[in-house]
N, C-alpha and C positions, 0 to 999 in steps of 0.2 A: 412500827413497821415489822411485820411478821417475816421471820427468816424462812427460807425455803427448806423443806425437809432434806435431811442428809441422805445422799445417794448411797445405797448399800450395794455391796457386791454379792451376787448369787452365783456360786460355781455350778456349771452344768454337770449333769451326771456323767456325760460321755463326750469326749472330743474325738473326732475322726480326722487323722492326718492323712492327706493324699498328695504324695509327691508327684509333680508334673513337669515333664520336659517335652516341649513341642507336642502337646496333647490337645490342640485346638479342635480336632475332630471328636474328641472324647469328653472334653471338660464339661459342657452343659449337660450332656446325658448322664455323666457320672454323678455330678452333684445332685441332679434331680432324682436319679435312681436311689442313691444312698439316703437322701432326705425322706423319700416316700417310704422306704423300708423302716427307717427309724421312727417315723411318725406312727406307724402301725404297731411298733414293737412293745409299747408300754414301758420303755426303759426310763422315761422322764425327759427332762430337758437335754438337748444335745447341741453341739456346734460342729461345723465342718471347717477344717483348716487346710485348704488346698495350698500347696507350696509351689510357686513358680521357680523352677530351677534354671533360670536364665534362658527361657524359651525365646525363640525368634519368629514364631509363626502366629503371634497374636494371642497366645494363651493368657497373657497377663491382662489384656483388655477384656477377655471373656470373664475372667475371675472378678475383675472390678465391677463389671455389669451385674454379675450374679450377687455380689455383696450388696449392691444398691437395691436389688430386688428382694433380698432376704437377709435380715440382720444376723441370722444364724450362720451365714457364710462369712468367715474371717480370713481372707487371703493373707499369705505371707510370701516372701521371696526375695530375690536379689537379681541383678541384671546380667550376670555372667554365669554360664553353666559350669557347675563344679562337680556335681555327682549326687547320687541318691542319698549317700550318707549325710551330706550337708543339708539336703532338703529335709530329711527326717529330723535331724537335730534342730533345724529352724522351726519345724512344725511342733516338735515336742516342747520347745521353749515357749512357743506362742499358745499352746493348748492350755485350757483352764479347767478341764474336766477332772472329776475324781478318778475316772477311768480314761485311758488314752489308747485308742486303737489306730492301726495303720492299715491301708489297703491300696492296691495298685490302681492307677488311674484308668487302665484299660478294662477293669472289672473282669480280669481272667479268673478271679474268685468273686462270686456274686456278693452283693451287699448283705445278704442274710447271714453271711459268715461273721460280720461284725456283731450282729445281734446275738448269735450263738456264743461267740467268745465273751461278750460282756456278761451274758447270763452265767457262763461257766465261772467267771470271777466272782459274781455276786452270790452264787450258790455254793462256792467252795472258798470259805474265808482263808484257808491255809495256802491257797494258790496265788502266786504273784504275777505270773506271765502265762498267757494262753496262746498257743500256736495253732494256726490252721495247717493241717497236715494231709496232703494228698497221698502220701506214701505209707501211712499207717493203715492197719486193717479197718475197712469201712470207707477209706478215702478212694477217690477215683480221679482218673485223668482222661479227658475227652478231647479229641481232635488236635492234640499238640503234636507238632512235627517230631518225627522219630529222633532225629539228630539232637534236637534241643532236650528231649525227654531223657535220652540216654546220658548225655553230659550231666544233666541235673541229678539223675539218680546215682550215677557213679560218684559225683562230687559229694552228695549227701552221705553216701555209704562210707567214703573215705574220711570225711570230717566227723562222722558219728563215732569213729574209733578213737577220736581225740577228746571227746567230751563225755562226762558221766551222764547217766540217766537214760541211755538208749533212745535218744531223741531221733526220730526218723526223718523229719523235714526241718532242716536247719537254715536253709538259705532263703526262705520265703519272707516277703515283706509283711504278709497279713498276720498281724499279731495284736494282742491287747495286753496292756500293762496297768498295774496299779500306779497311781501317780507317784507315790513315794519311791517306787523302784527307779523311775527315771530321774527323780531328784537326787538320788544317792549314787548314781553311776556317772563316772567321768568318761564320757564317750568321745573318742578322738577321730574315728574314721570318717572320711568324706565320700568314700566309694561304697560299692555293694558289700564290701567286707564288714560293714557296720552290723549286719545281722549276726555274723560270727562273733564279733567283738562283744555285742550286748549279751549274747548267751554265755560266752566264756566268762565274762566278768560277773554276771548274775549268778551263775552256778558256783563260781568260786566264793561268792559272798553268802551262799546258802539260801538264795531265793528258790522257791519251788516253781517248776515249769510243768505245764500240762498241755497235752496235745488233744485236739478234737478232729474227727474225720472231716475232710474237706474235698471239694470237687474243683479241680483245675481244668480250665478250658482255654482254647486258643483265643488270641486277640481278635475282636470283631472289627475294630476301626483303627486306622493309623498303622504305623510301622513300629516294630520292636526296636528299642534303643540298646538292647543287650548285645555285647560283643563277646565272642567265645574266648579269645585269648586272654583279655584282661581279667575275665571272671575266673578262668581256670588258674591263671598265675596267682591271683590273689588268694584263691582257696588253697593252693599248694603252699604258699607262703604261710598261711594261717596254720596248716597242719604241721609244718616244720617248727613254727613258733611255739605251738602248744605241746607237741610231742617230738622234740628234737631227737630223742633216742631212736625213733623209728628210722631216721636217716642214718645217724652216726652208728647206731647199733647194727643195722643191717649191713652197712658197708664194712664195719669192723669184723662182724662174724664172717662175711664173705671173704675178706682178705685172709683171715686166719684159716678158714676152711681151705682156701687155695694153697696156703703155705703148708698145711698138713698133707694135702694131696700131693703137692710137689715133693715134700719130704719123703712120703711113701714111695714115690717114683724113683727118687734118688737112692733110697735104700735098696730098692729092687735092682737098680743098675749096679750098685756096689756089690750086692750078693752075686750077681752074674758076671762080675769082672768087666762090665761094659761101661763103667763110669769114666767119662772124659773130664779130667780136672780143668781143662781149658774152657769148658762151657760155663756160662754165667748162672747156672741154675741155683747154686748155693747162695750167691749174692741175692738173687731174686727171692729165694725162700726167706732169707733174713729180713729183707725189706718188707715183704708181705706180712710176716709175723709181727714185726715191730710196728708197722703201719696199722695193722688190725688192733693191736693193744692201744695205740694212741687214739684211734677213732672211738674205741669203747670208752676210753678215759674222757674224751670230749663229750660223749653222750651222757656219762654220769655227771660231769660238771654242768651240762645243759639242764639236767633234771633239777639240780640245785638252783640254777638261775630261774627256772620256771616257778619253783616253789617260792623263791624270794619275790618274784613278780606278783604272785597271787597274794602274798602277804602285803605287798604295797597296795593292791586293790582294797584290802580290808582297811588299811590306814587311810586311803583316799575316801572311803565311805565314811569313816568316823570324822574326818576333817570336814566333809560336806555337811554332815549332820550338825556339827558344831557351828559351821558358818550359817546354816539355815536358822538354827536356834538363836544365834546372836542377832541376825537380821530381824527376826521377829520380836526380840526383846528391845532392840534399839529403835524400832519404829512402831510404838504402841498404837498410834492413830490409824495405821493402815491395817485393814482386816487381814488376818492371817492367811486367808484363802487367796489373797492377791499376790503373795510372794511366789515368784517363779524361780526355778532352778537356774 
């Protein structure tokens, strides 16, 4: 009796992760549009990994139908809405490609950006992550509501001050990664702050990030799921976590400046014999001066804490590399390419 040939695993060149939450109006069109662009790109085999983030509008049924019609569509997901971060982590874990890209379900960045990012990685061996950037020279924004655009630009400018490399577009989901980068990052965020976390950890570990000009357009179908207050608050929390001295230092310098100005005013009153010893100015001066010193001290301690956290990132990377190596050694019958992070 002849045994059947052993089934071998062939890793696709590219996986495209598409987080979706209540995107029934976009799901079919998005999958078709991305597949058509990739078929013409000449990049090789690809797969689409749409992730249903607990949709309640029938998105999951549409994705299941698309998977039955095209084996390159490999849906993932879970029943309860958690957030974009969880959707991306789920998609990254399911993706099998040598390169892994992510794109918005509403195609506010057109699918050709995926092709351009993938080519940027293949043509630049030293680059590990490619970002689609509407805010760099050559990038454009079309028909995006003014309020959303201003909040996005201000947020990116503020966060840019906390990260090395002068990256102009930090909060965008449209990116491409080498597979080993995602395997070696311990990603924790479940919300939109995942984009900030990935960049902060990747840059701390020495991965090289490249931006390419991109065109951001307004949503054509469905409604936006983004809410201003949660996004702004998460971004401010990230800035504080990465550069705590910006807060402690500014507050400390301001308190000390106020104490010096108040001291000058008290000296003027003393020289003009108009100083009233019953007024609490001297107590306020001392409190401001000592408070300023304490705040500056907190800022310096926070710098040491951030430095230690970045060292922990490097230790985590080494641990994940060792774990992956041990998994591959202890399971020799499983092709190396099937090991997922």
